C-alpha positions as CSV (number, residue, x, y, z in Angstrom):
1,S,18.8,-10.4,-11.1
2,V,17.4,-12.5,-8.3
3,L,16.8,-11.2,-4.7
4,T,16.5,-13.8,-1.9
5,L,14.6,-12.7,1.2
6,I,15.3,-14.7,4.4
7,D,13.2,-14.1,7.5
8,K,14.1,-14.8,11.2
9,K,12.9,-18.4,10.8
10,N,15.2,-18.9,7.9
11,R,12.3,-19.1,5.4
12,Q,13.3,-18.0,1.9
13,R,11.4,-16.1,-0.7
14,T,12.8,-15.0,-4.1
15,R,12.1,-12.0,-6.3
16,E,13.2,-11.8,-9.9
17,L,13.9,-8.2,-10.8
18,K,15.5,-5.8,-13.3
19,M,17.4,-2.8,-12.1
20,F,18.6,0.4,-13.8
21,S,20.5,3.4,-12.4
22,L,21.7,6.8,-13.5
23,D,24.5,8.7,-11.7
24,K,24.4,12.5,-12.0
25,A,26.5,15.0,-10.1
26,D,23.8,15.8,-7.7
27,V,21.6,12.7,-7.6
28,E,21.7,8.9,-8.2
29,K,18.4,7.8,-9.7
30,S,17.4,4.1,-9.7
31,I,14.4,2.0,-10.7
32,V,13.7,-1.6,-9.9
33,Y,11.0,-3.6,-11.9
34,F,9.7,-6.8,-10.2
35,L,9.3,-9.6,-12.8
36,A,8.3,-12.6,-10.6
37,P,6.7,-14.2,-8.7
38,A,3.1,-13.3,-9.8
39,D,2.1,-11.5,-6.6
40,V,4.7,-8.8,-7.2
41,K,5.0,-8.9,-11.0
42,G,4.6,-5.4,-12.4
43,T,5.5,-3.6,-9.2
44,A,8.2,-0.9,-9.6
45,Y,10.3,1.0,-7.1
46,M,12.0,4.3,-8.0
47,S,14.4,6.3,-5.8
48,F,16.4,9.5,-6.0
49,D,19.4,9.6,-3.7
50,W,20.4,13.2,-3.4
51,E,24.0,14.2,-2.7
52,E,22.9,17.2,-0.6
53,E,23.0,16.2,3.1
54,N,20.1,18.4,4.0
55,R,17.8,17.1,1.3
56,E,15.7,14.0,1.9
57,D,15.9,11.2,-0.6
58,D,12.8,10.6,-2.7
59,S,11.2,7.1,-3.2
60,W,8.0,5.9,-5.0
61,L,6.4,2.5,-5.3
62,Y,4.1,1.6,-8.3
63,L,1.4,-0.9,-7.3
64,P,-0.1,-2.5,-10.4
65,A,-3.1,-4.0,-8.6
66,L,-4.2,-0.5,-7.5
67,Q,-2.8,1.2,-10.6
68,Q,-1.3,3.8,-8.3
69,V,2.0,5.3,-7.4
70,K,2.7,5.7,-3.6
71,R,5.4,7.9,-2.2
72,V,7.5,6.2,0.4
73,A,8.4,8.5,3.2
74,A,12.1,8.8,4.0
75,S,11.3,7.9,7.6
76,D,9.7,4.6,6.4
77,E,12.5,3.4,4.2
78,S,14.1,1.2,6.9
79,G,10.9,-0.9,7.1
80,A,9.8,-3.6,4.8
81,F,7.3,-2.7,2.1
82,M,7.7,-5.4,-0.5
């Protein structure tokens, strides 16, 4: 898949990615692998979208340059991080 990002000045950037998801009764799990361009290649984003309203969704971002997994706080999910 290709994701096109457009900023307020109408500049476009593209990301090539592969997405997988699994739907269970209590949670939807998904993972996105970024394949291109080179500056994001190898990055992965995983999220668990819980059905329970009182349970926060869980998200993680794997950054290959740091070889680290970072948890994305639910309160930060509306902001840009890629």
